[in-house]
C-alpha positions, 0 to 999 in steps of 0.5 A: 500500500502507499504509506506516509508521504506517498512512500510504500508502507505497511498497514496493520489492523488490530480489532477486538470484539469487546464493548468498544470505546465511546465517542467522548473517549475516543479523542483521549484514548492515546493520552498518557495516563488516560485509562478505561480500565479500573486500576489501569496505568493508562500507558499502553496505547500512549507507548504504542503511539510513541513507538510508531511515531518514533519510527515515522509511522502513525497509530489511530482508531479506525472505523469498524463495521462490527462491535469492538475497537479497531486500530490502524498502524501504518509504517514505512517499509524501511524507516530510519534503516529499520524494517517495519516488521521489527517495529510492528513486533515491538508495538504488538508486544506492547498491545498484548503485554499485561500492564501489571506483569513484572518478572525478573528482568535483565536490564542489559538485555533491554539496553541492547535490544533498544540499541538495535532499534536506534542503531541506524538513527545513530549512524544517520546523525553521525553520533558516536556511541559509548557503552559500559554495561556491568556484567554482574548486574542482578535482575530487576523485577519489571515489565520488560516492554515498559522498561524498554520503552523508558530506555527508547524514550531517553535515547530518542530524546538524547538523539534529538538534543544532539542534532544541532551539536558539532560533536555528538556522543551518546554514552550509556552505562549500567551498574549496581547501586546501593538500592538496586540497578542504575542506568545512565544515558548521557549526551553532548547535545543541548543542556538543561537549565538546572531550574528545569531538572524536575519540570522537564519530566512533564513533557510527554515522552519523559512523563511516561518514563517517570510514571513507568519508573515510579510504578516499578518503585524506582526513581529517575532524574536529570543532571548536567553532563560532565562537559556539556549536554545532560545525563538522565539516570534511573534506579530500579530495585532488584528482584531480590529487594522486591521479594524481600518487601513482599 
């Protein structure tokens, strides 16, 4: 089919046979934290749309001739060097994942998965990549899809911040911390005014990051880079710590 901007693309339709979404809620269904489920986080569809738009696609409600809800996902066949199928797999995982399911999770594996998604973006923008991942990290108790989205959002934010920079370096580190596992993502792009370190997490992508991390009993913060740019860090409790609490 013809996709976005007249380029060849792939369309995927997902439909359920539930009660559907009332017209007054359809405009808000993709908003972060808006939910129709008792006890829901309101992040699933927001994350799906973010993944799609990060890769040049779109996700929206579509008309259905039967009961239930129908979604339309459209992606260019190749976007930023990624096959549309890879992105569809990522979005599909978010659709089918249990919002509340948390399992022992290898943070380094999530980092490497996201790096595979953004690799061509790094090349496209001539960004040097540095990593220092501790090999002795204990697993954290987490929802893999949600935590992967946090890392993706932070990396895409860093890539955007480095577009006007002459020297572009993205550094990501993982290590054990006093209360669990710490991940830091540093870039050499536009810095952050110290007075905005907290308010910056009110932006959509970063607000989602904070909500996910806090729902995992973790914390996330921003600070100035070593020489320029900014550092985003988050900490998560290990699975042993979580089990000890319960």
